[in-house]
C-alpha positions, -999 to +999 in steps of 0.1 A: +000+000+000+016+032-012-012+057-003-023+078+026-059+091+026-061+115+055-034+143+055-031+180+062-011+210+050-006+246+061-041+254+048-054+237+079-055+259+110-037+233+131-009+227+106+019+251+098+038+232+071+033+244+035+017+221+010+048+217-011+069+206+019+043+180+028+042+167-008+080+166-010+080+146+023+055+122+008+077+117-023+107+110-001+087+084+019+079+066-014+042+073-015+025+069-049-009+085-039-015+113-015-050+126-006-047+161+009-077+166+031-075+200+048-098+211+075-130+232+072-154+233+101-184+256+094-196+270+127-166+259+148-169+278+181-133+286+189-123+320+172-086+313+179-087+281+158-118+286+136-110+258+111-118+281+082-103+274+048-090+298+021-108+279-007-095+300-036-059+295-027-064+259-015-079+249-048-053+269-068-024+252-049-040+217-053-042+222-091-007+236-092+007+207-071-010+181-093+006+197-124+040+202-108+044+169-089+021+147-110+050+128-126+062+118-091+031+114-070-006+113-076-022+141-056-059+138-048-080+168-038-098+162-006-115+179+023-120+171+060-154+186+068-165+191+104-201+181+107-222+203+130-259+209+135-271+241+120-244+241+093-258+216+068-267+240+040-233+257+042-215+224+043-234+210+013-224+242-007-188+237+003-187+201-007-201+208-041-179+239-048-150+219-062-145+185-079-130+168-048-118+132-049-128+125-013-147+142+015-140+130+051-168+139+074-156+143+110-170+153+144-148+177+162-176+191+184-205+180+205-231+206+198-215+240+204-187+225+225-154+218+207-136+187+219-102+203+216-107+228+244-135+213+264-129+208+302-136+171+308-126+172+344-161+172+359-182+155+332-203+124+336-182+104+312-207+076+303-235+102+298-213+123+275-204+092+254-241+086+249-247+122+241-219+122+216-232+093+196-268+105+198-256+138+184-237+120+156-267+099+147-289+130+146-266+148+123-260+119+100-297+113+095-298+148+080-264+152+064-249+127+040-226+148+018-195+129+028-177+098+017-158+085+047-166+091+084-133+102+100-119+091+134-153+077+145-145+073+182-124+106+185-141+113+219-120+086+234-089+107+229-102+138+246-123+124+274-093+105+288-111+072+297-121+043+276-156+040+288-178+009+282-197+013+250-223-012+260-250+013+269-247+030+235-243+000+213-278+004+198-272+040+187-238+031+173-255+003+153-280+028+140-252+051+128-234+022+111-266+010+094-271+045+081-236+044+067-239+010+051-272+018+035-259+051+023-227+037+008-205+055+033-171+043+045-150+042+076-114+050+080-087+035+102-071+066+114-037+058+129-031+092+147-040+078+181-006+062+181+009+097+184-012+103+215-007+069+232-044+065+240-044+028+241-070+022+214-074+022+177-093+050+160-120+039+157-122+012+183-119-023+169-155-031+181-169-004+158-149-014+128-159-051+133-196-042+137-195-021+105-181-051+087-207-074+102-235-051+090-222-053+055-198-024+054-168-028+031-156+007+023-124+013+043-096+038+039-064+041+059-051+075+069-024+089+091-041+123+098-005+136+093+002+172+100+039+167+094+057+146+068+071+125+096+038+109+102+028+098+067+017+061+068+023+061+105+016+025+119+001+014+086+022-018+090-001-026+120-033-013+105-033-037+076-033-070+097-057-053+121-082-047+093-078-083+081-084-096+116-118-078+117-129-094+084-119-067+059-106-080+026-101-047+008-090-011+014-103+017-008-089+046-026-112+074-037-112+093-070-140+116-081-157+106-048-160+070-059-143+041-040-119+018-058-112-015-040-078-031-036-069-063-018-053-058+016 
C-alpha cells in the first residue's frame, strides 16, 4: 500500500507546514498516492482556531501541485469537513464547490462545544459518550454529503477514559446501518498512536460491527500534520483490518471508491 488518505497541510488551522513541503516529504517516503484533506469546520466555536479554509488559494495550490508533482506522485483533492448541526446548507455548498476526490466527514464538536478545548474534568463520562453518539446519529440522519466518516471514536482521545460502549451499542449500530445503506465508508485513522491513547481509532469493536453489518468501504489514513507521520503505523493497520474481516481497502477518485486487496 503506497497511499495515505487523510493528511493535512498549512491550509489547515492546526498545521503550519506548507503544501509543497508536505508533498515533497510524501515523495521522499515513497508514496504513490496522497489525498490532501485539509480542514474546514463551518460554525466551529473557537475563534482562535476557527478551522476556516481559504478555498480560492487551496484549490489553486492543489491544481498547481497536481501539475508540478504529478510525474512523481498522484495528488488527490480532498477535504475534511467538520459536521455540525445548523451548518448543513453551508456544508453542502462547500462540498459541491469543487471536484473533490474524497470528503471526510468528521465530528470535532459535541453541539456547540469543541472537543479540543472542552474541560472534561467534571463531566459524567458515560453520559457524555451517549450524548456524543446520539448527536452523531442525529446529524448523519440529515447530512450525508461525505464519503468517509473520519476518526469515528475521537471522543476517546479527549475524554481521557475508555468507557464501556455497551450502553450506546444500539445508537452506534444505527449510525453504522445508516452508513452501510448510504454507501459510506469508515477509515482506520492511525493518529492515536501519536497520543498513546491505548486504542485504535475507531475502536476495533466499531470497525468489526461495521463489517458485520455489510460495510466494506475502508480507507487508511495517518491524519498527518507533518511529513514525519505519513503512513504512521500502517504496517499494523493492515493486519488489524484483516483480523476484523476486511478483505479490501479503498482509494477514492472523483468521490467513488476503488477496491484493492489488503
